[in-house]
N, CA, C and O atoms as a GROMACS GRO file, in nm:
protein
  568
    1UNK      N    1   1.964  -2.030   0.636
    1UNK     CA    2   1.928  -1.946   0.751
    1UNK      C    3   1.771  -1.937   0.736
    1UNK      O    4   1.721  -1.903   0.628
    2UNK      N    5   1.695  -1.969   0.844
    2UNK     CA    6   1.540  -1.954   0.839
    2UNK      C    7   1.518  -1.812   0.887
    2UNK      O    8   1.589  -1.770   0.978
    3UNK      N    9   1.438  -1.745   0.839
    3UNK     CA   10   1.403  -1.598   0.855
    3UNK      C   11   1.272  -1.616   0.947
    3UNK      O   12   1.188  -1.706   0.936
    4UNK      N   13   1.274  -1.499   1.052
    4UNK     CA   14   1.173  -1.482   1.126
    4UNK      C   15   1.049  -1.464   1.073
    4UNK      O   16   1.053  -1.376   0.987
    5UNK      N   17   0.936  -1.513   1.088
    5UNK     CA   18   0.793  -1.489   1.012
    5UNK      C   19   0.729  -1.411   1.121
    5UNK      O   20   0.780  -1.378   1.228
    6UNK      N   21   0.593  -1.384   1.073
    6UNK     CA   22   0.492  -1.343   1.159
    6UNK      C   23   0.401  -1.243   1.080
    6UNK      O   24   0.425  -1.201   0.967
    7UNK      N   25   0.284  -1.209   1.164
    7UNK     CA   26   0.174  -1.132   1.105
    7UNK      C   27   0.152  -1.027   1.218
    7UNK      O   28   0.170  -1.053   1.337
    8UNK      N   29   0.114  -0.914   1.172
    8UNK     CA   30   0.064  -0.803   1.269
    8UNK      C   31  -0.039  -0.727   1.179
    8UNK      O   32  -0.028  -0.717   1.057
    9UNK      N   33  -0.151  -0.669   1.265
    9UNK     CA   34  -0.249  -0.605   1.217
    9UNK      C   35  -0.281  -0.469   1.295
    9UNK      O   36  -0.277  -0.465   1.418
   10UNK      N   37  -0.310  -0.366   1.221
   10UNK     CA   38  -0.358  -0.239   1.298
   10UNK      C   39  -0.433  -0.153   1.209
   10UNK      O   40  -0.435  -0.169   1.087
   11UNK      N   41  -0.504  -0.050   1.279
   11UNK     CA   42  -0.608   0.038   1.202
   11UNK      C   43  -0.564   0.181   1.239
   11UNK      O   44  -0.517   0.216   1.347
   12UNK      N   45  -0.585   0.249   1.142
   12UNK     CA   46  -0.564   0.414   1.155
   12UNK      C   47  -0.674   0.481   1.104
   12UNK      O   48  -0.759   0.426   1.035
   13UNK      N   49  -0.674   0.603   1.137
   13UNK     CA   50  -0.794   0.680   1.078
   13UNK      C   51  -0.728   0.762   0.959
   13UNK      O   52  -0.606   0.780   0.966
   14UNK      N   53  -0.793   0.810   0.857
   14UNK     CA   54  -0.745   0.858   0.740
   14UNK      C   55  -0.687   1.013   0.764
   14UNK      O   56  -0.711   1.104   0.685
   15UNK      N   57  -0.622   1.024   0.862
   15UNK     CA   58  -0.556   1.154   0.886
   15UNK      C   59  -0.395   1.158   0.835
   15UNK      O   60  -0.309   1.076   0.866
   16UNK      N   61  -0.378   1.271   0.752
   16UNK     CA   62  -0.246   1.251   0.687
   16UNK      C   63  -0.133   1.216   0.791
   16UNK      O   64  -0.051   1.129   0.762
   17UNK      N   65  -0.128   1.279   0.905
   17UNK     CA   66   0.000   1.248   1.000
   17UNK      C   67   0.001   1.092   1.002
   17UNK      O   68   0.114   1.045   1.017
   18UNK      N   69  -0.095   1.007   0.991
   18UNK     CA   70  -0.086   0.861   0.999
   18UNK      C   71  -0.019   0.804   0.887
   18UNK      O   72   0.002   0.683   0.897
   19UNK      N   73   0.018   0.859   0.788
   19UNK     CA   74   0.097   0.813   0.689
   19UNK      C   75   0.247   0.776   0.743
   19UNK      O   76   0.301   0.673   0.702
   20UNK      N   77   0.308   0.855   0.828
   20UNK     CA   78   0.444   0.850   0.884
   20UNK      C   79   0.412   0.740   0.987
   20UNK      O   80   0.493   0.648   0.993
   21UNK      N   81   0.318   0.738   1.059
   21UNK     CA   82   0.290   0.633   1.165
   21UNK      C   83   0.299   0.472   1.114
   21UNK      O   84   0.357   0.382   1.174
   22UNK      N   85   0.219   0.460   0.972
   22UNK     CA   86   0.225   0.335   0.926
   22UNK      C   87   0.361   0.322   0.868
   22UNK      O   88   0.406   0.210   0.890
   23UNK      N   89   0.431   0.389   0.809
   23UNK     CA   90   0.574   0.375   0.766
   23UNK      C   91   0.665   0.325   0.886
   23UNK      O   92   0.728   0.219   0.883
   24UNK      N   93   0.665   0.413   0.991
   24UNK     CA   94   0.731   0.358   1.116
   24UNK      C   95   0.686   0.220   1.151
   24UNK      O   96   0.772   0.132   1.161
   25UNK      N   97   0.575   0.197   1.168
   25UNK     CA   98   0.508   0.059   1.218
   25UNK      C   99   0.563  -0.054   1.115
   25UNK      O  100   0.593  -0.162   1.164
   26UNK      N  101   0.574  -0.038   1.006
   26UNK     CA  102   0.632  -0.128   0.906
   26UNK      C  103   0.759  -0.138   0.913
   26UNK      O  104   0.810  -0.249   0.917
   27UNK      N  105   0.828  -0.032   0.916
   27UNK     CA  106   0.988  -0.065   0.932
   27UNK      C  107   1.015  -0.134   1.061
   27UNK      O  108   1.102  -0.221   1.056
   28UNK      N  109   0.965  -0.116   1.163
   28UNK     CA  110   1.002  -0.176   1.296
   28UNK      C  111   0.958  -0.314   1.293
   28UNK      O  112   1.033  -0.388   1.356
   29UNK      N  113   0.846  -0.376   1.230
   29UNK     CA  114   0.801  -0.476   1.219
   29UNK      C  115   0.886  -0.566   1.112
   29UNK      O  116   0.924  -0.680   1.143
   30UNK      N  117   0.912  -0.514   0.995
   30UNK     CA  118   0.995  -0.584   0.897
   30UNK      C  119   1.131  -0.589   0.930
   30UNK      O  120   1.188  -0.695   0.902
   31UNK      N  121   1.195  -0.504   0.980
   31UNK     CA  122   1.320  -0.514   1.019
   31UNK      C  123   1.370  -0.609   1.134
   31UNK      O  124   1.488  -0.644   1.146
   32UNK      N  125   1.270  -0.647   1.213
   32UNK     CA  126   1.273  -0.749   1.307
   32UNK      C  127   1.260  -0.904   1.253
   32UNK      O  128   1.285  -1.005   1.318
   33UNK      N  129   1.214  -0.895   1.113
   33UNK     CA  130   1.209  -1.010   1.045
   33UNK      C  131   1.297  -1.013   0.930
   33UNK      O  132   1.259  -1.064   0.825
   34UNK      N  133   1.428  -0.953   0.944
   34UNK     CA  134   1.525  -0.960   0.834
   34UNK      C  135   1.504  -0.909   0.707
   34UNK      O  136   1.591  -0.921   0.620
   35UNK      N  137   1.386  -0.846   0.684
   35UNK     CA  138   1.361  -0.781   0.551
   35UNK      C  139   1.471  -0.688   0.515
   35UNK      O  140   1.509  -0.605   0.597
   36UNK      N  141   1.529  -0.697   0.391
   36UNK     CA  142   1.654  -0.613   0.350
   36UNK      C  143   1.626  -0.469   0.347
   36UNK      O  144   1.513  -0.434   0.315
   37UNK      N  145   1.716  -0.380   0.376
   37UNK     CA  146   1.685  -0.224   0.345
   37UNK      C  147   1.644  -0.198   0.226
   37UNK      O  148   1.562  -0.107   0.230
   38UNK      N  149   1.666  -0.241   0.109
   38UNK     CA  150   1.638  -0.192  -0.009
   38UNK      C  151   1.474  -0.242  -0.026
   38UNK      O  152   1.387  -0.163  -0.062
   39UNK      N  153   1.449  -0.373   0.002
   39UNK     CA  154   1.295  -0.415   0.007
   39UNK      C  155   1.223  -0.335   0.089
   39UNK      O  156   1.122  -0.278   0.048
   40UNK      N  157   1.268  -0.323   0.216
   40UNK     CA  158   1.183  -0.238   0.304
   40UNK      C  159   1.162  -0.100   0.238
   40UNK      O  160   1.046  -0.060   0.241
   41UNK      N  161   1.252  -0.019   0.178
   41UNK     CA  162   1.232   0.108   0.116
   41UNK      C  163   1.127   0.108   0.031
   41UNK      O  164   1.048   0.202   0.021
   42UNK      N  165   1.121  -0.013  -0.045
   42UNK     CA  166   1.035  -0.014  -0.168
   42UNK      C  167   0.887  -0.035  -0.102
   42UNK      O  168   0.786   0.016  -0.150
   43UNK      N  169   0.888  -0.107   0.000
   43UNK     CA  170   0.762  -0.145   0.069
   43UNK      C  171   0.693  -0.017   0.130
   43UNK      O  172   0.574   0.011   0.114
   44UNK      N  173   0.776   0.050   0.195
   44UNK     CA  174   0.718   0.178   0.260
   44UNK      C  175   0.684   0.287   0.148
   44UNK      O  176   0.580   0.353   0.156
   45UNK      N  177   0.765   0.303   0.054
   45UNK     CA  178   0.717   0.384  -0.076
   45UNK      C  179   0.574   0.350  -0.124
   45UNK      O  180   0.486   0.435  -0.140
   46UNK      N  181   0.560   0.223  -0.144
   46UNK     CA  182   0.456   0.171  -0.214
   46UNK      C  183   0.322   0.193  -0.112
   46UNK      O  184   0.214   0.236  -0.151
   47UNK      N  185   0.352   0.158   0.015
   47UNK     CA  186   0.249   0.168   0.130
   47UNK      C  187   0.213   0.320   0.137
   47UNK      O  188   0.095   0.354   0.132
   48UNK      N  189   0.306   0.404   0.149
   48UNK     CA  190   0.273   0.545   0.157
   48UNK      C  191   0.186   0.599   0.039
   48UNK      O  192   0.093   0.676   0.062
   49UNK      N  193   0.218   0.558  -0.090
   49UNK     CA  194   0.141   0.599  -0.190
   49UNK      C  195  -0.004   0.548  -0.193
   49UNK      O  196  -0.102   0.612  -0.230
   50UNK      N  197   0.000   0.408  -0.144
   50UNK     CA  198  -0.140   0.350  -0.137
   50UNK      C  199  -0.238   0.425  -0.023
   50UNK      O  200  -0.353   0.461  -0.050
   51UNK      N  201  -0.186   0.442   0.088
   51UNK     CA  202  -0.266   0.500   0.188
   51UNK      C  203  -0.290   0.649   0.170
   51UNK      O  204  -0.388   0.702   0.222
   52UNK      N  205  -0.201   0.718   0.098
   52UNK     CA  206  -0.224   0.852   0.057
   52UNK      C  207  -0.338   0.843  -0.045
   52UNK      O  208  -0.431   0.922  -0.031
   53UNK      N  209  -0.340   0.765  -0.134
   53UNK     CA  210  -0.439   0.767  -0.226
   53UNK      C  211  -0.576   0.721  -0.160
   53UNK      O  212  -0.678   0.774  -0.203
   54UNK      N  213  -0.583   0.640  -0.073
   54UNK     CA  214  -0.716   0.610   0.003
   54UNK      C  215  -0.747   0.730   0.084
   54UNK      O  216  -0.866   0.758   0.095
   55UNK      N  217  -0.664   0.804   0.140
   55UNK     CA  218  -0.713   0.913   0.208
   55UNK      C  219  -0.757   1.027   0.130
   55UNK      O  220  -0.859   1.086   0.165
   56UNK      N  221  -0.686   1.069   0.020
   56UNK     CA  222  -0.742   1.170  -0.072
   56UNK      C  223  -0.857   1.121  -0.162
   56UNK      O  224  -0.954   1.196  -0.177
   57UNK      N  225  -0.853   0.996  -0.225
   57UNK     CA  226  -0.953   0.964  -0.306
   57UNK      C  227  -1.052   0.874  -0.263
   57UNK      O  228  -1.162   0.875  -0.318
   58UNK      N  229  -1.028   0.802  -0.179
   58UNK     CA  230  -1.121   0.715  -0.129
   58UNK      C  231  -1.217   0.784  -0.021
   58UNK      O  232  -1.340   0.778  -0.029
   59UNK      N  233  -1.155   0.844   0.072
   59UNK     CA  234  -1.208   0.905   0.181
   59UNK      C  235  -1.207   1.061   0.144
   59UNK      O  236  -1.244   1.134   0.236
   60UNK      N  237  -1.177   1.110   0.048
   60UNK     CA  238  -1.201   1.251  -0.010
   60UNK      C  239  -1.149   1.348   0.103
   60UNK      O  240  -1.207   1.455   0.126
   61UNK      N  241  -1.039   1.306   0.171
   61UNK     CA  242  -0.970   1.419   0.261
   61UNK      C  243  -1.049   1.414   0.389
   61UNK      O  244  -1.022   1.500   0.473
   62UNK      N  245  -1.138   1.332   0.414
   62UNK     CA  246  -1.221   1.316   0.553
   62UNK      C  247  -1.124   1.235   0.648
   62UNK      O  248  -1.076   1.124   0.622
   63UNK      N  249  -1.104   1.306   0.758
   63UNK     CA  250  -1.002   1.231   0.861
   63UNK      C  251  -1.052   1.132   0.942
   63UNK      O  252  -0.976   1.075   1.020
   64UNK      N  253  -1.184   1.100   0.934
   64UNK     CA  254  -1.230   0.984   1.015
   64UNK      C  255  -1.280   0.846   0.942
   64UNK      O  256  -1.362   0.766   0.989
   65UNK      N  257  -1.206   0.834   0.806
   65UNK     CA  258  -1.204   0.694   0.755
   65UNK      C  259  -1.116   0.595   0.815
   65UNK      O  260  -1.004   0.628   0.856
   66UNK      N  261  -1.158   0.480   0.823
   66UNK     CA  262  -1.081   0.364   0.871
   66UNK      C  263  -1.028   0.302   0.770
   66UNK      O  264  -1.086   0.270   0.666
   67UNK      N  265  -0.861   0.276   0.812
   67UNK     CA  266  -0.782   0.210   0.712
   67UNK      C  267  -0.711   0.092   0.790
   67UNK      O  268  -0.637   0.121   0.883
   68UNK      N  269  -0.729  -0.024   0.757
   68UNK     CA  270  -0.706  -0.147   0.810
   68UNK      C  271  -0.577  -0.215   0.739
   68UNK      O  272  -0.584  -0.249   0.621
   69UNK      N  273  -0.466  -0.232   0.811
   69UNK     CA  274  -0.350  -0.294   0.743
   69UNK      C  275  -0.311  -0.411   0.822
   69UNK      O  276  -0.314  -0.419   0.945
   70UNK      N  277  -0.273  -0.506   0.735
   70UNK     CA  278  -0.226  -0.644   0.769
   70UNK      C  279  -0.095  -0.654   0.700
   70UNK      O  280  -0.085  -0.641   0.578
   71UNK      N  281   0.014  -0.678   0.787
   71UNK     CA  282   0.134  -0.722   0.728
   71UNK      C  283   0.192  -0.876   0.761
   71UNK      O  284   0.201  -0.912   0.879
   72UNK      N  285   0.220  -0.942   0.678
   72UNK     CA  286   0.253  -1.072   0.704
   72UNK      C  287   0.384  -1.109   0.628
   72UNK      O  288   0.388  -1.095   0.505
   73UNK      N  289   0.486  -1.153   0.695
   73UNK     CA  290   0.626  -1.180   0.657
   73UNK      C  291   0.635  -1.336   0.661
   73UNK      O  292   0.620  -1.396   0.767
   74UNK      N  293   0.659  -1.393   0.554
   74UNK     CA  294   0.684  -1.556   0.510
   74UNK      C  295   0.821  -1.554   0.526
   74UNK      O  296   0.888  -1.466   0.580
   75UNK      N  297   0.863  -1.672   0.468
   75UNK     CA  298   1.027  -1.698   0.453
   75UNK      C  299   1.075  -1.600   0.348
   75UNK      O  300   1.174  -1.538   0.384
   76UNK      N  301   1.034  -1.574   0.240
   76UNK     CA  302   1.094  -1.475   0.138
   76UNK      C  303   0.984  -1.359   0.096
   76UNK      O  304   1.016  -1.279   0.008
   77UNK      N  305   0.887  -1.352   0.145
   77UNK     CA  306   0.784  -1.266   0.096
   77UNK      C  307   0.728  -1.185   0.209
   77UNK      O  308   0.713  -1.236   0.320
   78UNK      N  309   0.696  -1.053   0.184
   78UNK     CA  310   0.613  -0.957   0.266
   78UNK      C  311   0.484  -0.954   0.186
   78UNK      O  312   0.477  -0.931   0.065
   79UNK      N  313   0.389  -0.977   0.264
   79UNK     CA  314   0.231  -0.955   0.206
   79UNK      C  315   0.172  -0.851   0.278
   79UNK      O  316   0.174  -0.857   0.401
   80UNK      N  317   0.111  -0.740   0.209
   80UNK     CA  318   0.027  -0.646   0.262
   80UNK      C  319  -0.089  -0.640   0.234
   80UNK      O  320  -0.112  -0.651   0.114
   81UNK      N  321  -0.204  -0.623   0.319
   81UNK     CA  322  -0.346  -0.614   0.288
   81UNK      C  323  -0.377  -0.500   0.355
   81UNK      O  324  -0.361  -0.491   0.477
   82UNK      N  325  -0.435  -0.384   0.265
   82UNK     CA  326  -0.480  -0.275   0.301
   82UNK      C  327  -0.644  -0.275   0.273
   82UNK      O  328  -0.688  -0.309   0.163
   83UNK      N  329  -0.724  -0.236   0.376
   83UNK     CA  330  -0.867  -0.241   0.353
   83UNK      C  331  -0.939  -0.103   0.377
   83UNK      O  332  -0.903  -0.038   0.475
   84UNK      N  333  -1.035  -0.052   0.296
   84UNK     CA  334  -1.099   0.076   0.352
   84UNK      C  335  -1.240   0.073   0.293
   84UNK      O  336  -1.272  -0.013   0.212
   85UNK      N  337  -1.318   0.163   0.334
   85UNK     CA  338  -1.447   0.170   0.312
   85UNK      C  339  -1.498   0.290   0.227
   85UNK      O  340  -1.616   0.318   0.211
   86UNK      N  341  -1.383   0.362   0.170
   86UNK     CA  342  -1.386   0.467   0.096
   86UNK      C  343  -1.458   0.444  -0.040
   86UNK      O  344  -1.513   0.334  -0.050
   87UNK      N  345  -1.467   0.524  -0.139
   87UNK     CA  346  -1.507   0.534  -0.264
   87UNK      C  347  -1.466   0.413  -0.341
   87UNK      O  348  -1.344   0.400  -0.349
   88UNK      N  349  -1.536   0.324  -0.400
   88UNK     CA  350  -1.499   0.216  -0.489
   88UNK      C  351  -1.389   0.253  -0.583
   88UNK      O  352  -1.388   0.356  -0.651
   89UNK      N  353  -1.294   0.159  -0.582
   89UNK     CA  354  -1.175   0.214  -0.674
   89UNK      C  355  -1.182   0.096  -0.792
   89UNK      O  356  -1.213  -0.019  -0.762
   90UNK      N  357  -1.152   0.131  -0.911
   90UNK     CA  358  -1.141   0.052  -1.021
   90UNK      C  359  -1.006   0.059  -1.083
   90UNK      O  360  -0.975   0.160  -1.146
   91UNK      N  361  -0.930  -0.031  -1.071
   91UNK     CA  362  -0.769  -0.001  -1.129
   91UNK      C  363  -0.773   0.000  -1.276
   91UNK      O  364  -0.822  -0.092  -1.342
   92UNK      N  365  -0.719   0.106  -1.326
   92UNK     CA  366  -0.700   0.144  -1.453
   92UNK      C  367  -0.595   0.039  -1.516
   92UNK      O  368  -0.523  -0.035  -1.448
   93UNK      N  369  -0.598   0.045  -1.645
   93UNK     CA  370  -0.468  -0.038  -1.695
   93UNK      C  371  -0.338   0.031  -1.675
   93UNK      O  372  -0.334   0.150  -1.706
   94UNK      N  373  -0.221  -0.031  -1.623
   94UNK     CA  374  -0.123   0.028  -1.572
   94UNK      C  375  -0.046   0.080  -1.698
   94UNK      O  376   0.014   0.187  -1.688
   95UNK      N  377  -0.043   0.009  -1.821
   95UNK     CA  378   0.033   0.052  -1.914
   95UNK      C  379  -0.021   0.172  -1.986
   95UNK      O  380   0.064   0.246  -2.036
   96UNK      N  381  -0.159   0.208  -2.000
   96UNK     CA  382  -0.231   0.314  -2.044
   96UNK      C  383  -0.208   0.418  -1.937
   96UNK      O  384  -0.194   0.533  -1.979
   97UNK      N  385  -0.201   0.400  -1.805
   97UNK     CA  386  -0.160   0.506  -1.719
   97UNK      C  387  -0.020   0.564  -1.727
   97UNK      O  388   0.005   0.683  -1.714
   98UNK      N  389   0.070   0.468  -1.752
   98UNK     CA  390   0.210   0.517  -1.775
   98UNK      C  391   0.217   0.598  -1.898
   98UNK      O  392   0.281   0.703  -1.897
   99UNK      N  393   0.156   0.556  -2.004
   99UNK     CA  394   0.149   0.626  -2.137
   99UNK      C  395   0.110   0.779  -2.096
   99UNK      O  396   0.182   0.877  -2.116
  100UNK      N  397   0.003   0.780  -2.044
  100UNK     CA  398  -0.064   0.917  -2.030
  100UNK      C  399   0.023   1.001  -1.927
  100UNK      O  400   0.016   1.123  -1.937
  101UNK      N  401   0.096   0.952  -1.841
  101UNK     CA  402   0.183   1.027  -1.756
  101UNK      C  403   0.303   1.070  -1.848
  101UNK      O  404   0.353   1.181  -1.834
  102UNK      N  405   0.346   0.984  -1.938
  102UNK     CA  406   0.468   1.025  -2.029
  102UNK      C  407   0.416   1.149  -2.114
  102UNK      O  408   0.494   1.238  -2.150
  103UNK      N  409   0.290   1.150  -2.143
  103UNK     CA  410   0.234   1.263  -2.218
  103UNK      C  411   0.228   1.398  -2.155
  103UNK      O  412   0.252   1.505  -2.211
  104UNK      N  413   0.189   1.376  -2.016
  104UNK     CA  414   0.173   1.483  -1.921
  104UNK      C  415   0.275   1.494  -1.817
  104UNK      O  416   0.248   1.549  -1.710
  105UNK      N  417   0.403   1.441  -1.844
  105UNK     CA  418   0.505   1.446  -1.760
  105UNK      C  419   0.521   1.558  -1.651
  105UNK      O  420   0.562   1.522  -1.540
  106UNK      N  421   0.492   1.689  -1.670
  106UNK     CA  422   0.503   1.787  -1.596
  106UNK      C  423   0.390   1.795  -1.495
  106UNK      O  424   0.407   1.852  -1.388
  107UNK      N  425   0.278   1.740  -1.527
  107UNK     CA  426   0.157   1.749  -1.452
  107UNK      C  427   0.176   1.668  -1.308
  107UNK      O  428   0.201   1.548  -1.305
  108UNK      N  429   0.160   1.749  -1.193
  108UNK     CA  430   0.181   1.702  -1.059
  108UNK      C  431   0.092   1.591  -1.024
  108UNK      O  432  -0.022   1.596  -1.072
  109UNK      N  433   0.121   1.495  -0.950
  109UNK     CA  434   0.021   1.382  -0.902
  109UNK      C  435   0.000   1.280  -0.997
  109UNK      O  436   0.044   1.296  -1.111
  110UNK      N  437  -0.066   1.171  -0.964
  110UNK     CA  438  -0.095   1.072  -1.039
  110UNK      C  439   0.007   0.946  -1.060
  110UNK      O  440  -0.015   0.846  -1.127
  111UNK      N  441   0.108   0.973  -0.996
  111UNK     CA  442   0.219   0.866  -0.996
  111UNK      C  443   0.192   0.749  -0.892
  111UNK      O  444   0.261   0.647  -0.901
  112UNK      N  445   0.109   0.758  -0.807
  112UNK     CA  446   0.100   0.661  -0.687
  112UNK      C  447   0.083   0.523  -0.742
  112UNK      O  448   0.159   0.437  -0.697
  113UNK      N  449  -0.006   0.489  -0.832
  113UNK     CA  450  -0.025   0.378  -0.878
  113UNK      C  451   0.088   0.318  -0.953
  113UNK      O  452   0.121   0.202  -0.927
  114UNK      N  453   0.146   0.383  -1.038
  114UNK     CA  454   0.261   0.357  -1.111
  114UNK      C  455   0.393   0.309  -1.007
  114UNK      O  456   0.458   0.206  -1.025
  115UNK      N  457   0.413   0.397  -0.905
  115UNK     CA  458   0.514   0.362  -0.796
  115UNK      C  459   0.493   0.216  -0.743
  115UNK      O  460   0.578   0.127  -0.744
  116UNK      N  461   0.351   0.207  -0.693
  116UNK     CA  462   0.318   0.101  -0.620
  116UNK      C  463   0.351  -0.036  -0.708
  116UNK      O  464   0.402  -0.135  -0.656
  117UNK      N  465   0.315  -0.028  -0.845
  117UNK     CA  466   0.350  -0.145  -0.938
  117UNK      C  467   0.511  -0.144  -0.965
  117UNK      O  468   0.572  -0.248  -0.990
  118UNK      N  469   0.571  -0.024  -0.960
  118UNK     CA  470   0.707  -0.031  -0.975
  118UNK      C  471   0.792  -0.090  -0.870
  118UNK      O  472   0.883  -0.169  -0.896
  119UNK      N  473   0.760  -0.050  -0.743
  119UNK     CA  474   0.824  -0.121  -0.625
  119UNK      C  475   0.785  -0.242  -0.570
  119UNK      O  476   0.864  -0.298  -0.494
  120UNK      N  477   0.663  -0.301  -0.598
  120UNK     CA  478   0.622  -0.422  -0.555
  120UNK      C  479   0.604  -0.517  -0.659
  120UNK      O  480   0.581  -0.483  -0.775
  121UNK      N  481   0.616  -0.650  -0.617
  121UNK     CA  482   0.626  -0.763  -0.711
  121UNK      C  483   0.480  -0.794  -0.748
  121UNK      O  484   0.454  -0.842  -0.858
  122UNK      N  485   0.394  -0.769  -0.664
  122UNK     CA  486   0.234  -0.800  -0.707
  122UNK      C  487   0.156  -0.675  -0.646
  122UNK      O  488   0.190  -0.616  -0.543
  123UNK      N  489   0.065  -0.649  -0.714
  123UNK     CA  490  -0.033  -0.545  -0.675
  123UNK      C  491  -0.173  -0.578  -0.730
  123UNK      O  492  -0.193  -0.581  -0.851
  124UNK      N  493  -0.268  -0.603  -0.643
  124UNK     CA  494  -0.403  -0.644  -0.684
  124UNK      C  495  -0.505  -0.567  -0.618
  124UNK      O  496  -0.488  -0.552  -0.497
  125UNK      N  497  -0.608  -0.514  -0.669
  125UNK     CA  498  -0.722  -0.445  -0.610
  125UNK      C  499  -0.836  -0.550  -0.628
  125UNK      O  500  -0.845  -0.625  -0.725
  126UNK      N  501  -0.920  -0.547  -0.525
  126UNK     CA  502  -1.067  -0.612  -0.537
  126UNK      C  503  -1.156  -0.557  -0.420
  126UNK      O  504  -1.119  -0.503  -0.316
  127UNK      N  505  -1.266  -0.581  -0.456
  127UNK     CA  506  -1.389  -0.548  -0.370
  127UNK      C  507  -1.426  -0.665  -0.264
  127UNK      O  508  -1.454  -0.776  -0.309
  128UNK      N  509  -1.426  -0.645  -0.147
  128UNK     CA  510  -1.472  -0.768  -0.051
  128UNK      C  511  -1.613  -0.789  -0.080
  128UNK      O  512  -1.692  -0.695  -0.068
  129UNK      N  513  -1.651  -0.904  -0.118
  129UNK     CA  514  -1.799  -0.939  -0.140
  129UNK      C  515  -1.876  -0.940  -0.022
  129UNK      O  516  -1.994  -0.906  -0.032
  130UNK      N  517  -1.829  -0.973   0.092
  130UNK     CA  518  -1.914  -0.956   0.215
  130UNK      C  519  -1.920  -0.824   0.254
  130UNK      O  520  -2.033  -0.774   0.254
  131UNK      N  521  -1.819  -0.750   0.290
  131UNK     CA  522  -1.813  -0.627   0.363
  131UNK      C  523  -1.816  -0.522   0.267
  131UNK      O  524  -1.838  -0.408   0.309
  132UNK      N  525  -1.798  -0.540   0.148
  132UNK     CA  526  -1.807  -0.420   0.049
  132UNK      C  527  -1.690  -0.331   0.042
  132UNK      O  528  -1.682  -0.231  -0.030
  133UNK      N  529  -1.600  -0.376   0.123
  133UNK     CA  530  -1.464  -0.284   0.132
  133UNK      C  531  -1.372  -0.306   0.029
  133UNK      O  532  -1.359  -0.417  -0.022
  134UNK      N  533  -1.308  -0.204  -0.006
  134UNK     CA  534  -1.194  -0.197  -0.097
  134UNK      C  535  -1.066  -0.291  -0.047
  134UNK      O  536  -1.037  -0.282   0.073
  135UNK      N  537  -1.002  -0.365  -0.115
  135UNK     CA  538  -0.894  -0.453  -0.044
  135UNK      C  539  -0.776  -0.426  -0.158
  135UNK      O  540  -0.800  -0.451  -0.276
  136UNK      N  541  -0.658  -0.377  -0.119
  136UNK     CA  542  -0.525  -0.378  -0.198
  136UNK      C  543  -0.442  -0.476  -0.127
  136UNK      O  544  -0.416  -0.479  -0.007
  137UNK      N  545  -0.407  -0.555  -0.220
  137UNK     CA  546  -0.310  -0.666  -0.175
  137UNK      C  547  -0.182  -0.639  -0.241
  137UNK      O  548  -0.184  -0.619  -0.362
  138UNK      N  549  -0.069  -0.635  -0.174
  138UNK     CA  550   0.062  -0.614  -0.232
  138UNK      C  551   0.167  -0.705  -0.181
  138UNK      O  552   0.162  -0.744  -0.064
  139UNK      N  553   0.260  -0.740  -0.260
  139UNK     CA  554   0.341  -0.837  -0.225
  139UNK      C  555   0.487  -0.791  -0.273
  139UNK      O  556   0.509  -0.732  -0.379
  140UNK      N  557   0.581  -0.828  -0.178
  140UNK     CA  558   0.736  -0.793  -0.207
  140UNK      C  559   0.810  -0.900  -0.185
  140UNK      O  560   0.810  -0.934  -0.066
  141UNK      N  561   0.880  -0.973  -0.263
  141UNK     CA  562   0.998  -1.075  -0.238
  141UNK      C  563   1.106  -1.027  -0.199
  141UNK      O  564   1.129  -0.914  -0.242
  142UNK      N  565   1.207  -1.086  -0.109
  142UNK     CA  566   1.311  -1.054  -0.082
  142UNK      C  567   1.404  -1.191  -0.065
  142UNK      O  568   1.523  -1.182  -0.035
   0.00000   0.00000   0.00000
């Protein structure tokens, strides 16, 4: 059976109410392309964490930062690209981050990156050389 493919893009401001909007948008787009419910749940959780981190840390709670999202569904993969112009982000070593959270397991917060890596098959951060924007690439196979 051939799966329905496609690409869609949209932008939101870094207002916390837009986290729910993004989740609804992804759900609608991916369901129409036969992405399974379990995979879709993983995608939405990882994206919620990523966007919340951008809002809180990249834009430091300012509601006027722009977040650009592109979702592409190929035959067996969902690829997400999330771009922002917030504070530059340097990805820590995920293993050391997990170890630190084990030591401080009662401390609230700090699990977003761990969840993104847990729920997605690929997570990569980079800086766009031309625009200077932060770029998060995530991939989920289904």
